[in-house]
C-alpha positions in Angstrom: 0.0 0.2 0.0 1.2 3.5 -0.9 0.2 6.6 1.4 1.1 10.2 1.0 -0.1 12.7 3.4 0.8 16.3 4.8 2.9 15.8 7.9 4.2 17.9 10.6 2.3 19.4 13.9 -1.0 17.9 14.1 -3.7 20.2 12.6 -7.5 19.3 11.9 -9.2 21.3 9.1 -12.4 19.5 9.5 -12.3 17.8 5.7 -8.7 16.8 6.0 -5.8 16.5 8.7 -2.0 16.8 8.9 -0.6 14.0 10.4 2.2 13.9 13.2 4.1 11.1 14.8 1.5 9.5 16.8 -0.9 9.2 13.8 1.8 7.4 12.0 2.4 5.0 14.8 -1.2 4.4 15.0 -1.2 3.6 11.2 1.8 1.2 11.4 0.2 -0.2 14.5 -3.3 -1.0 12.8 -1.8 -2.2 9.6 1.2 -4.3 10.9 3.3 -4.2 7.8 5.9 -7.0 7.4 8.0 -4.4 5.5 7.9 -0.7 5.4 9.6 2.4 3.7 8.9 5.9 5.0 10.1 8.7 3.4 9.9 12.4 4.5 10.3 15.6 2.5 10.2 18.9 3.5 9.8 22.0 1.3 12.6 24.8 1.2 13.0 28.0 -0.7 15.1 25.4 -3.1 12.0 23.4 -3.5 11.3 19.9 -2.2 14.0 18.1 -0.6 14.5 14.6 1.1 14.4 15.1 5.0 13.7 13.1 8.0 10.7 12.8 10.9 12.6 15.1 13.2 13.1 17.8 10.8 9.7 17.8 9.6 7.6 17.2 13.2 6.9 21.1 13.6 6.0 21.9 10.2 2.5 23.4 9.6 0.0 23.3 6.7 -0.3 26.8 5.2 -3.9 27.7 4.5 -3.5 31.5 4.3 -2.9 33.5 1.1 0.5 33.7 0.1 1.8 37.1 -0.4 4.9 37.8 -2.5 6.9 38.5 0.3 6.5 35.3 2.1 10.0 33.5 2.5 8.3 30.1 2.1 6.3 29.6 -0.9 4.8 26.2 -0.3 1.1 26.7 -1.2 0.1 23.9 1.3 1.8 21.2 3.0 5.5 22.2 4.0 6.3 18.4 4.7 5.1 15.1 3.6 5.4 11.5 4.7 5.5 9.0 1.9 4.8 5.2 3.0 5.2 2.0 1.1 3.8 -0.7 3.3 3.7 -4.2 2.5 1.3 -6.8 4.4 
């Protein structure tokens, strides 16, 4: 199974959520994969870069309008987690 979702500081926007470490742990606990690969990507001014959980854990999902004066130009998620889980 492949899953990709916004990752960082937990945020609930009603129709979607940004996952945090606790939610990731719950997915793994329920699914109980025999094999897993988890990659984290963080948006920086240079674009999306491979990262790690620690560097992404406090990122917030951007829902406000972006102005040309903002340093971070990510339109939505500033970090994502990409799972590959094998049952």
